[in-house]
DOMINU-848702 format. One record per residue: x, y, z of N, C-alpha, C, O, CB in turn; residue number from 1. Coordinates in nm, 2 decimals, always signed. Glycine has a CB too. Layout:
<pts>
X:Y:Z:X:Y:Z:X:Y:Z:X:Y:Z:X:Y:Z:NUM
...
</pts>
This chain:
<pts>
+0.41:-1.95:-0.49:+0.28:-1.88:-0.47:+0.27:-1.86:-0.32:+0.29:-1.95:-0.24:+0.16:-1.95:-0.53:1
+0.23:-1.73:-0.28:+0.21:-1.70:-0.14:+0.07:-1.64:-0.13:+0.02:-1.57:-0.22:+0.32:-1.61:-0.08:2
+0.01:-1.65:-0.01:-0.11:-1.59:+0.02:-0.09:-1.45:+0.08:-0.01:-1.43:+0.17:-0.20:-1.67:+0.12:3
-0.15:-1.35:+0.02:-0.14:-1.21:+0.07:-0.28:-1.15:+0.10:-0.38:-1.21:+0.06:-0.06:-1.12:-0.03:4
-0.28:-1.04:+0.18:-0.41:-0.98:+0.21:-0.47:-1.04:+0.34:-0.41:-1.13:+0.40:-0.50:-0.99:+0.10:5
-0.58:-0.98:+0.38:-0.64:-1.02:+0.50:-0.79:-0.98:+0.49:-0.83:-0.90:+0.40:-0.58:-0.97:+0.63:6
-0.87:-1.03:+0.59:-1.01:-0.98:+0.59:-1.02:-0.84:+0.62:-1.11:-0.77:+0.57:-1.09:-1.07:+0.69:7
-0.93:-0.79:+0.71:-0.94:-0.64:+0.74:-0.89:-0.55:+0.63:-0.94:-0.44:+0.61:-0.85:-0.62:+0.86:8
-0.80:-0.60:+0.55:-0.74:-0.52:+0.43:-0.74:-0.61:+0.31:-0.63:-0.66:+0.27:-0.60:-0.47:+0.46:9
-0.86:-0.64:+0.25:-0.87:-0.73:+0.13:-0.82:-0.66:+0.00:-0.80:-0.73:-0.10:-1.00:-0.78:+0.12:10
-0.82:-0.53:+0.00:-0.78:-0.46:-0.13:-0.63:-0.46:-0.15:-0.56:-0.39:-0.06:-0.84:-0.32:-0.14:11
-0.58:-0.52:-0.25:-0.44:-0.52:-0.28:-0.41:-0.44:-0.41:-0.49:-0.46:-0.51:-0.38:-0.67:-0.29:12
-0.32:-0.35:-0.40:-0.30:-0.26:-0.52:-0.18:-0.28:-0.60:-0.19:-0.29:-0.72:-0.30:-0.12:-0.47:13
-0.06:-0.30:-0.54:+0.06:-0.32:-0.62:+0.16:-0.40:-0.53:+0.14:-0.41:-0.41:+0.12:-0.19:-0.67:14
+0.26:-0.45:-0.60:+0.37:-0.53:-0.53:+0.50:-0.48:-0.59:+0.52:-0.44:-0.70:+0.34:-0.68:-0.56:15
+0.60:-0.49:-0.50:+0.74:-0.45:-0.53:+0.83:-0.55:-0.46:+0.80:-0.60:-0.36:+0.77:-0.30:-0.50:16
+0.95:-0.57:-0.52:+1.05:-0.65:-0.46:+1.17:-0.57:-0.43:+1.22:-0.49:-0.51:+1.09:-0.77:-0.56:17
+1.22:-0.58:-0.31:+1.34:-0.50:-0.27:+1.47:-0.58:-0.30:+1.47:-0.69:-0.35:+1.33:-0.46:-0.12:18
+1.58:-0.51:-0.27:+1.71:-0.57:-0.30:+1.75:-0.69:-0.21:+1.84:-0.76:-0.24:+1.82:-0.47:-0.29:19
+1.67:-0.71:-0.10:+1.70:-0.82:-0.01:+1.61:-0.94:-0.03:+1.61:-1.04:+0.04:+1.68:-0.78:+0.13:20
+1.53:-0.94:-0.14:+1.44:-1.05:-0.17:+1.31:-1.05:-0.10:+1.23:-1.14:-0.11:+1.51:-1.17:-0.14:21
+1.27:-0.93:-0.04:+1.14:-0.92:+0.03:+1.04:-0.87:-0.07:+1.07:-0.80:-0.17:+1.15:-0.82:+0.15:22
+0.92:-0.91:-0.05:+0.80:-0.87:-0.13:+0.72:-0.77:-0.05:+0.68:-0.80:+0.07:+0.72:-1.00:-0.17:23
+0.69:-0.66:-0.11:+0.61:-0.56:-0.05:+0.48:-0.55:-0.12:+0.47:-0.54:-0.24:+0.68:-0.42:-0.04:24
+0.36:-0.54:-0.05:+0.23:-0.53:-0.11:+0.16:-0.42:-0.05:+0.15:-0.40:+0.08:+0.15:-0.67:-0.09:25
+0.10:-0.33:-0.13:+0.01:-0.22:-0.08:-0.12:-0.28:-0.05:-0.18:-0.36:-0.13:+0.00:-0.11:-0.19:26
-0.17:-0.25:+0.07:-0.30:-0.30:+0.12:-0.40:-0.19:+0.15:-0.36:-0.07:+0.17:-0.28:-0.39:+0.24:27
-0.53:-0.22:+0.15:-0.63:-0.13:+0.18:-0.76:-0.20:+0.22:-0.77:-0.32:+0.20:-0.65:-0.03:+0.07:28
-0.85:-0.12:+0.28:-0.98:-0.18:+0.32:-1.08:-0.15:+0.22:-1.06:-0.07:+0.13:-1.02:-0.14:+0.46:29
-1.20:-0.20:+0.24:-1.32:-0.17:+0.15:-1.39:-0.05:+0.21:-1.50:-0.06:+0.26:-1.41:-0.29:+0.14:30
-1.32:+0.07:+0.20:-1.38:+0.19:+0.25:-1.47:+0.26:+0.16:-1.47:+0.23:+0.04:-1.26:+0.29:+0.29:31
-1.55:+0.35:+0.21:-1.65:+0.42:+0.13:-1.61:+0.57:+0.12:-1.67:+0.64:+0.05:-1.79:+0.41:+0.19:32
-1.50:+0.61:+0.19:-1.45:+0.75:+0.18:-1.31:+0.75:+0.23:-1.26:+0.66:+0.29:-1.54:+0.85:+0.26:33
-1.24:+0.86:+0.21:-1.11:+0.88:+0.26:-1.11:+0.88:+0.41:-1.01:+0.83:+0.47:-1.05:+1.02:+0.21:34
-1.22:+0.92:+0.48:-1.22:+0.92:+0.62:-1.21:+0.78:+0.68:-1.16:+0.77:+0.80:-1.35:+0.99:+0.67:35
-1.26:+0.68:+0.62:-1.26:+0.55:+0.67:-1.16:+0.45:+0.60:-1.16:+0.33:+0.62:-1.39:+0.49:+0.68:36
-1.07:+0.51:+0.52:-0.97:+0.44:+0.45:-0.86:+0.39:+0.54:-0.82:+0.47:+0.63:-0.92:+0.52:+0.33:37
-0.81:+0.27:+0.52:-0.70:+0.22:+0.60:-0.60:+0.16:+0.51:-0.61:+0.04:+0.47:-0.75:+0.11:+0.71:38
-0.50:+0.24:+0.47:-0.40:+0.19:+0.37:-0.28:+0.14:+0.45:-0.26:+0.18:+0.57:-0.36:+0.31:+0.28:39
-0.21:+0.05:+0.39:-0.09:+0.00:+0.45:+0.00:-0.07:+0.36:-0.02:-0.08:+0.24:-0.12:-0.08:+0.57:40
+0.10:-0.14:+0.42:+0.20:-0.22:+0.34:+0.22:-0.35:+0.42:+0.22:-0.35:+0.54:+0.33:-0.15:+0.32:41
+0.23:-0.46:+0.35:+0.28:-0.58:+0.41:+0.41:-0.62:+0.35:+0.43:-0.60:+0.23:+0.17:-0.70:+0.39:42
+0.50:-0.67:+0.43:+0.63:-0.72:+0.38:+0.64:-0.87:+0.40:+0.61:-0.92:+0.51:+0.75:-0.64:+0.45:43
+0.68:-0.94:+0.30:+0.68:-1.09:+0.31:+0.82:-1.13:+0.27:+0.90:-1.07:+0.20:+0.58:-1.15:+0.21:44
+0.86:-1.25:+0.33:+0.99:-1.31:+0.29:+0.97:-1.37:+0.15:+0.87:-1.44:+0.13:+1.03:-1.42:+0.40:45
+1.05:-1.33:+0.06:+1.04:-1.38:-0.08:+1.06:-1.53:-0.10:+1.02:-1.58:-0.20:+1.14:-1.30:-0.16:46
+1.12:-1.59:-0.01:+1.15:-1.74:-0.02:+1.04:-1.82:+0.05:+0.99:-1.92:-0.01:+1.28:-1.77:+0.04:47
+0.99:-1.78:+0.16:+0.90:-1.86:+0.24:+0.75:-1.81:+0.23:+0.66:-1.88:+0.26:+0.94:-1.87:+0.39:48
+0.74:-1.68:+0.20:+0.60:-1.62:+0.20:+0.56:-1.57:+0.33:+0.44:-1.53:+0.35:+0.51:-1.71:+0.14:49
+0.64:-1.59:+0.44:+0.61:-1.55:+0.57:+0.59:-1.40:+0.58:+0.67:-1.32:+0.53:+0.71:-1.60:+0.67:50
+0.48:-1.36:+0.65:+0.46:-1.21:+0.67:+0.56:-1.17:+0.77:+0.57:-1.22:+0.88:+0.31:-1.19:+0.72:51
+0.64:-1.07:+0.74:+0.75:-1.01:+0.82:+0.71:-0.88:+0.89:+0.75:-0.86:+1.01:+0.87:-0.99:+0.74:52
+0.63:-0.80:+0.83:+0.59:-0.67:+0.88:+0.46:-0.62:+0.82:+0.44:-0.64:+0.70:+0.71:-0.57:+0.86:53
+0.39:-0.55:+0.90:+0.27:-0.48:+0.86:+0.29:-0.33:+0.89:+0.32:-0.30:+1.01:+0.14:-0.54:+0.92:54
+0.27:-0.25:+0.80:+0.28:-0.10:+0.82:+0.15:-0.04:+0.79:+0.08:-0.07:+0.69:+0.39:-0.04:+0.72:55
+0.11:+0.05:+0.88:-0.02:+0.13:+0.86:+0.01:+0.27:+0.83:+0.10:+0.33:+0.90:-0.11:+0.12:+0.99:56
-0.05:+0.33:+0.73:-0.03:+0.47:+0.69:-0.11:+0.55:+0.79:-0.22:+0.51:+0.84:-0.07:+0.49:+0.55:57
-0.07:+0.67:+0.81:-0.14:+0.76:+0.90:-0.28:+0.79:+0.83:-0.28:+0.81:+0.71:-0.06:+0.90:+0.92:58
-0.39:+0.79:+0.91:-0.52:+0.82:+0.85:-0.52:+0.95:+0.77:-0.46:+1.05:+0.82:-0.63:+0.82:+0.95:59
-0.57:+0.96:+0.65:-0.58:+1.08:+0.57:-0.45:+1.12:+0.50:-0.45:+1.22:+0.44:-0.62:+1.19:+0.66:60
-0.35:+1.04:+0.52:-0.22:+1.08:+0.46:-0.21:+1.05:+0.31:-0.16:+1.13:+0.23:-0.10:+1.00:+0.52:61
-0.27:+0.94:+0.26:-0.27:+0.90:+0.12:-0.35:+0.78:+0.09:-0.39:+0.71:+0.19:-0.12:+0.88:+0.07:62
-0.38:+0.75:-0.03:-0.44:+0.63:-0.07:-0.35:+0.57:-0.18:-0.37:+0.58:-0.30:-0.59:+0.66:-0.13:63
-0.25:+0.50:-0.13:-0.15:+0.44:-0.22:-0.20:+0.34:-0.32:-0.28:+0.25:-0.28:-0.03:+0.39:-0.14:64
-0.15:+0.34:-0.44:-0.19:+0.24:-0.54:-0.07:+0.17:-0.60:-0.05:+0.05:-0.59:-0.28:+0.30:-0.65:65
+0.01:+0.25:-0.67:+0.13:+0.19:-0.73:+0.24:+0.17:-0.63:+0.24:+0.23:-0.52:+0.18:+0.28:-0.84:66
+0.34:+0.09:-0.66:+0.45:+0.07:-0.57:+0.57:+0.02:-0.65:+0.56:-0.06:-0.74:+0.42:-0.04:-0.46:67
+0.69:+0.08:-0.62:+0.81:+0.03:-0.68:+0.93:+0.05:-0.59:+0.93:+0.13:-0.50:+0.84:+0.12:-0.81:68
+1.03:-0.03:-0.60:+1.15:-0.02:-0.52:+1.25:+0.05:-0.61:+1.29:+0.01:-0.72:+1.21:-0.16:-0.48:69
+1.29:+0.17:-0.57:+1.38:+0.26:-0.66:+1.48:+0.32:-0.57:+1.46:+0.39:-0.47:+1.29:+0.37:-0.73:70
+1.61:+0.31:-0.61:+1.72:+0.37:-0.54:+1.72:+0.34:-0.39:+1.75:+0.43:-0.31:+1.73:+0.52:-0.57:71
+1.69:+0.22:-0.35:+1.69:+0.18:-0.21:+1.58:+0.22:-0.13:+1.58:+0.21:-0.01:+1.81:+0.23:-0.16:72
+1.47:+0.26:-0.19:+1.35:+0.30:-0.11:+1.22:+0.26:-0.19:+1.22:+0.25:-0.31:+1.35:+0.45:-0.08:73
+1.11:+0.25:-0.11:+0.98:+0.23:-0.17:+0.92:+0.36:-0.22:+0.93:+0.46:-0.15:+0.89:+0.16:-0.07:74
+0.86:+0.36:-0.34:+0.80:+0.48:-0.39:+0.66:+0.44:-0.43:+0.64:+0.33:-0.49:+0.88:+0.54:-0.51:75
+0.56:+0.52:-0.40:+0.42:+0.49:-0.44:+0.36:+0.62:-0.50:+0.42:+0.72:-0.51:+0.34:+0.45:-0.31:76
+0.23:+0.60:-0.54:+0.15:+0.71:-0.59:+0.01:+0.70:-0.54:-0.04:+0.60:-0.50:+0.15:+0.71:-0.75:77
-0.05:+0.82:-0.53:-0.19:+0.83:-0.49:-0.27:+0.85:-0.61:-0.28:+0.97:-0.67:-0.21:+0.94:-0.38:78
-0.34:+0.75:-0.66:-0.41:+0.76:-0.79:-0.53:+0.86:-0.78:-0.57:+0.92:-0.88:-0.46:+0.63:-0.84:79
-0.59:+0.87:-0.66:-0.70:+0.96:-0.65:-0.83:+0.90:-0.69:-0.94:+0.97:-0.67:-0.67:+1.08:-0.72:80
-0.83:+0.78:-0.74:-0.95:+0.72:-0.79:-0.97:+0.59:-0.70:-0.88:+0.51:-0.70:-0.95:+0.68:-0.94:81
-1.08:+0.59:-0.63:-1.10:+0.47:-0.54:-1.25:+0.43:-0.55:-1.34:+0.51:-0.54:-1.06:+0.51:-0.39:82
-1.28:+0.30:-0.58:-1.41:+0.26:-0.60:-1.50:+0.30:-0.47:-1.46:+0.27:-0.36:-1.42:+0.11:-0.62:83
-1.61:+0.36:-0.49:-1.70:+0.40:-0.39:-1.68:+0.53:-0.33:-1.76:+0.58:-0.25:-1.69:+0.30:-0.28:84
-1.56:+0.60:-0.36:-1.54:+0.73:-0.31:-1.59:+0.83:-0.41:-1.61:+0.80:-0.53:-1.38:+0.75:-0.29:85
-1.61:+0.96:-0.37:-1.65:+1.07:-0.45:-1.53:+1.12:-0.53:-1.44:+1.19:-0.47:-1.72:+1.18:-0.37:86
-1.53:+1.11:-0.66:-1.42:+1.17:-0.74:-1.28:+1.15:-0.68:-1.24:+1.04:-0.65:-1.45:+1.31:-0.76:87
-1.21:+1.26:-0.68:-1.07:+1.27:-0.63:-1.07:+1.30:-0.48:-1.01:+1.41:-0.45:-0.99:+1.37:-0.71:88
-1.13:+1.22:-0.40:-1.15:+1.26:-0.25:-1.02:+1.25:-0.17:-1.01:+1.33:-0.08:-1.24:+1.16:-0.19:89
-0.92:+1.17:-0.21:-0.80:+1.17:-0.14:-0.73:+1.31:-0.14:-0.72:+1.37:-0.25:-0.70:+1.06:-0.19:90
-0.68:+1.36:-0.03:-0.62:+1.49:-0.03:-0.49:+1.50:-0.11:-0.44:+1.61:-0.13:-0.59:+1.53:+0.11:91
-0.43:+1.38:-0.14:-0.30:+1.38:-0.21:-0.32:+1.32:-0.35:-0.22:+1.26:-0.40:-0.20:+1.31:-0.13:92
-0.43:+1.33:-0.41:-0.45:+1.27:-0.54:-0.35:+1.32:-0.64:-0.32:+1.44:-0.65:-0.59:+1.30:-0.60:93
-0.29:+1.22:-0.71:-0.19:+1.26:-0.82:-0.05:+1.27:-0.77:+0.05:+1.29:-0.85:-0.23:+1.39:-0.88:94
-0.02:+1.26:-0.63:+0.11:+1.28:-0.58:+0.19:+1.15:-0.59:+0.13:+1.04:-0.59:+0.10:+1.32:-0.43:95
+0.32:+1.16:-0.61:+0.41:+1.05:-0.60:+0.50:+1.07:-0.48:+0.54:+1.19:-0.46:+0.50:+1.04:-0.73:96
+0.52:+0.97:-0.40:+0.59:+0.99:-0.27:+0.68:+0.87:-0.23:+0.65:+0.76:-0.27:+0.49:+1.02:-0.16:97
+0.78:+0.90:-0.15:+0.87:+0.80:-0.10:+0.81:+0.76:+0.03:+0.76:+0.83:+0.11:+1.01:+0.86:-0.08:98
+0.83:+0.63:+0.06:+0.79:+0.57:+0.19:+0.91:+0.54:+0.27:+0.99:+0.46:+0.23:+0.70:+0.44:+0.16:99
+0.92:+0.59:+0.39:+1.02:+0.57:+0.48:+0.97:+0.50:+0.61:+0.87:+0.55:+0.67:+1.10:+0.70:+0.52:100
+1.02:+0.38:+0.64:+0.97:+0.31:+0.76:+1.07:+0.32:+0.87:+1.19:+0.28:+0.86:+0.95:+0.16:+0.72:101
+1.02:+0.38:+0.98:+1.11:+0.40:+1.09:+1.11:+0.28:+1.19:+1.18:+0.28:+1.29:+1.07:+0.53:+1.17:102
</pts>
């Protein structure tokens, strides 16, 4: 068992395991609109639970919910439904997208 999340990004949406044994977790804040949403990813060592990397999505780029490791890359989706937001406020509601970390 490992501890994930933080006070800044307490909303956790999905988790995926890559081919190297790392654990990836979609994170987000308790936002009230797309404008103040802060989505990201945390990468953890699958053996120790140590946080290895934190990734922040560009503001307004997406509101990721699902996550899977597929063909050597992370793939997510923007569900478009977020508690406290108006309807489908995210500009990419319903999209499925690949995540590339530079």
